[in-house]
C-alpha positions as a printed NumPy array, in Angstrom:
array([[120.926,  55.616, 147.556],
       [121.58 ,  53.651, 150.497],
       [121.337,  54.343, 154.458],
       [121.213,  52.341, 157.466],
       [117.315,  52.113, 157.404],
       [114.321,  53.911, 156.612],
       [111.571,  53.963, 159.427],
       [108.899,  54.143, 156.856],
       [110.328,  50.915, 154.997],
       [108.37 ,  47.634, 155.774],
       [111.96 ,  45.616, 155.338],
       [113.654,  47.96 , 157.455],
       [111.234,  47.492, 160.055],
       [111.377,  43.844, 159.695],
       [115.307,  43.83 , 159.743],
       [115.229,  45.871, 162.777],
       [112.834,  43.493, 164.664],
       [110.052,  45.977, 164.862],
       [107.685,  43.69 , 162.836],
       [107.364,  39.831, 163.093],
       [108.778,  37.985, 160.193],
       [109.156,  33.996, 159.728],
       [113.032,  34.344, 159.428],
       [114.608,  31.284, 157.869],
       [118.201,  32.715, 157.292],
       [120.523,  35.54 , 158.59 ],
       [123.885,  36.702, 158.197],
       [125.501,  39.876, 159.667],
       [124.42 ,  41.684, 156.468],
       [121.406,  39.831, 155.083],
       [117.858,  38.574, 156.287],
       [115.789,  35.909, 154.598],
       [112.247,  35.338, 155.65 ],
       [109.065,  33.779, 154.277],
       [106.756,  35.758, 152.004],
       [103.211,  36.344, 153.63 ],
       [101.485,  35.765, 150.235],
       [103.373,  32.768, 148.86 ],
       [103.667,  32.035, 144.972],
       [105.199,  28.612, 145.438],
       [105.626,  26.148, 148.247],
       [108.865,  27.774, 149.042],
       [108.728,  31.613, 148.719],
       [111.44 ,  33.367, 150.782],
       [112.429,  36.925, 150.487],
       [116.269,  37.731, 150.751],
       [117.167,  41.326, 151.79 ],
       [120.344,  43.108, 152.755],
       [119.968,  44.74 , 156.134],
       [121.117,  47.726, 154.786],
       [118.458,  49.803, 152.6  ],
       [118.748,  50.038, 148.892],
       [116.032,  50.872, 146.536],
       [116.46 ,  48.31 , 144.012],
       [119.031,  45.67 , 142.843],
       [120.753,  48.027, 140.238],
       [121.377,  50.408, 143.1  ],
       [122.716,  47.7  , 145.36 ],
       [125.059,  46.212, 142.762],
       [126.6  ,  49.837, 142.182],
       [126.929,  50.563, 145.799],
       [127.998,  47.269, 147.095],
       [128.627,  44.428, 144.71 ],
       [129.972,  42.215, 147.653],
       [126.714,  42.401, 149.615],
       [124.737,  41.662, 146.329],
       [126.775,  38.484, 146.18 ],
       [126.101,  37.672, 149.746],
       [122.128,  38.006, 148.934],
       [122.718,  35.584, 146.231],
       [124.722,  33.277, 148.701],
       [121.964,  33.343, 151.064],
       [119.382,  32.56 , 148.558],
       [121.119,  29.744, 147.325],
       [121.677,  28.243, 151.039],
       [117.916,  28.862, 151.614],
       [116.959,  26.987, 148.412],
       [119.308,  24.111, 149.511],
       [117.847,  24.126, 153.036],
       [114.466,  24.355, 152.222],
       [113.935,  22.617, 148.852],
       [115.946,  20.433, 146.484],
       [118.225,  23.276, 145.362],
       [116.554,  24.061, 142.356],
       [115.059,  27.602, 142.333],
       [114.134,  30.525, 140.73 ],
       [115.753,  33.786, 141.983],
       [113.84 ,  36.999, 140.885],
       [114.351,  40.71 , 141.652],
       [111.733,  43.046, 140.476],
       [112.802,  46.681, 139.888],
       [110.237,  49.446, 139.697],
       [106.601,  49.476, 139.843],
       [105.845,  48.186, 136.563],
       [107.909,  45.224, 137.075],
       [105.939,  44.508, 140.414],
       [108.063,  45.889, 142.969],
       [105.876,  47.075, 145.625],
       [108.373,  47.372, 148.642],
       [111.314,  49.853, 147.468],
       [113.956,  47.961, 149.583],
       [115.859,  45.477, 147.406],
       [114.819,  42.029, 147.797],
       [115.052,  38.817, 145.88 ],
       [112.399,  36.336, 145.571],
       [113.533,  32.55 , 146.09 ],
       [110.705,  30.341, 144.534],
       [111.153,  26.475, 144.862],
       [109.24 ,  23.239, 145.9  ],
       [107.493,  22.656, 142.679],
       [107.88 ,  22.574, 138.946],
       [107.878,  26.298, 138.032],
       [106.589,  27.273, 134.635],
       [107.436,  30.289, 132.621],
       [104.742,  32.92 , 131.716],
       [106.284,  35.984, 130.382],
       [104.238,  39.271, 131.83 ]])
């Protein structure tokens, strides 16, 4: 389910400008900002302005918006790192999702290892 915002949602409040964030890129439909607990030298969250619970909900509701989220992630990785990056969506609490507004993590700026959870 999507809506134009949720006053209880942390990312809706950031998108609305009600909470501060280190914004690194924006479009009419997407905002990218630095993670407050970075796991790599470049760790940016890319979120649609519209509230969607997770990536599968977004994909079903608005595939073009999901494509724009990916485009912004690629731009961020090229602007802030060397264009080599990992783009991760966590879907559900057991997968590590803690804010239930879809967001992708751009991780870059170092050699990224692989460790299955």
